[in-house]
C-alpha beads as a LAMMPS data file, in Angstrom:
LAMMPS data file: protein, C-alpha beads

65 atoms
64 bonds

1 atom types
1 bond types

-500.0 500.0 xlo xhi
-500.0 500.0 ylo yhi
-500.0 500.0 zlo zhi

Masses

1 110.0

Atoms # bond

1 1 1 -393.092 392.112 295.551
2 1 1 -392.227 393.152 292.058
3 1 1 -394.692 392.347 289.261
4 1 1 -394.515 393.172 285.587
5 1 1 -397.820 393.498 283.775
6 1 1 -399.516 395.303 280.921
7 1 1 -402.266 397.750 281.903
8 1 1 -404.596 399.951 279.928
9 1 1 -402.835 403.326 280.170
10 1 1 -406.066 405.366 279.994
11 1 1 -407.636 403.227 282.722
12 1 1 -404.597 403.727 284.941
13 1 1 -404.542 407.482 284.297
14 1 1 -408.259 407.728 285.075
15 1 1 -407.806 405.788 288.305
16 1 1 -404.917 408.010 289.336
17 1 1 -406.987 411.145 288.775
18 1 1 -410.047 409.731 290.524
19 1 1 -408.070 408.538 293.534
20 1 1 -405.656 411.497 293.558
21 1 1 -402.825 408.987 293.821
22 1 1 -399.381 410.402 293.125
23 1 1 -397.858 407.174 291.854
24 1 1 -398.940 404.098 289.948
25 1 1 -398.069 402.015 292.978
26 1 1 -400.406 404.061 295.198
27 1 1 -403.341 403.671 292.816
28 1 1 -402.771 399.925 292.451
29 1 1 -402.500 399.401 296.218
30 1 1 -405.643 401.447 296.843
31 1 1 -407.471 399.431 294.207
32 1 1 -406.444 396.164 295.833
33 1 1 -407.519 397.419 299.269
34 1 1 -410.905 398.412 297.827
35 1 1 -411.412 394.991 296.257
36 1 1 -410.802 393.386 299.664
37 1 1 -413.017 395.913 301.455
38 1 1 -415.861 395.484 298.957
39 1 1 -415.721 391.704 299.344
40 1 1 -415.842 391.993 303.155
41 1 1 -418.770 394.421 302.951
42 1 1 -420.717 392.121 300.604
43 1 1 -420.074 389.179 302.916
44 1 1 -421.273 391.221 305.907
45 1 1 -424.482 392.199 304.096
46 1 1 -425.036 388.589 303.012
47 1 1 -424.652 387.407 306.611
48 1 1 -427.009 390.095 307.920
49 1 1 -429.805 388.451 305.969
50 1 1 -429.373 385.313 308.086
51 1 1 -430.337 387.013 311.357
52 1 1 -433.836 386.896 312.792
53 1 1 -434.736 390.565 313.001
54 1 1 -438.363 390.033 313.936
55 1 1 -437.782 389.773 317.686
56 1 1 -439.952 391.726 320.079
57 1 1 -438.332 394.024 322.604
58 1 1 -438.761 391.413 325.343
59 1 1 -437.158 388.676 323.219
60 1 1 -434.228 390.935 322.472
61 1 1 -433.725 391.712 326.163
62 1 1 -433.879 387.977 327.039
63 1 1 -431.275 387.191 324.394
64 1 1 -428.842 389.594 326.050
65 1 1 -428.941 387.809 329.421

Bonds

1 1 1 2
2 1 2 3
3 1 3 4
4 1 4 5
5 1 5 6
6 1 6 7
7 1 7 8
8 1 8 9
9 1 9 10
10 1 10 11
11 1 11 12
12 1 12 13
13 1 13 14
14 1 14 15
15 1 15 16
16 1 16 17
17 1 17 18
18 1 18 19
19 1 19 20
20 1 20 21
21 1 21 22
22 1 22 23
23 1 23 24
24 1 24 25
25 1 25 26
26 1 26 27
27 1 27 28
28 1 28 29
29 1 29 30
30 1 30 31
31 1 31 32
32 1 32 33
33 1 33 34
34 1 34 35
35 1 35 36
36 1 36 37
37 1 37 38
38 1 38 39
39 1 39 40
40 1 40 41
41 1 41 42
42 1 42 43
43 1 43 44
44 1 44 45
45 1 45 46
46 1 46 47
47 1 47 48
48 1 48 49
49 1 49 50
50 1 50 51
51 1 51 52
52 1 52 53
53 1 53 54
54 1 54 55
55 1 55 56
56 1 56 57
57 1 57 58
58 1 58 59
59 1 59 60
60 1 60 61
61 1 61 62
62 1 62 63
63 1 63 64
64 1 64 65
């Protein structure tokens, strides 16, 4: 998909150096993938707090049956 937008040139240059991307497209695609990955990671961490992690060893073994 082709998109035309205005970006901060210094921000783009900094992102290209930090990511070692060779093209503007590469740096933008990597940035989008990281946004998605970060969101998934935050959701995973949020869901981990809903588990009961205070089981004894016996309770854990029973839950696996």
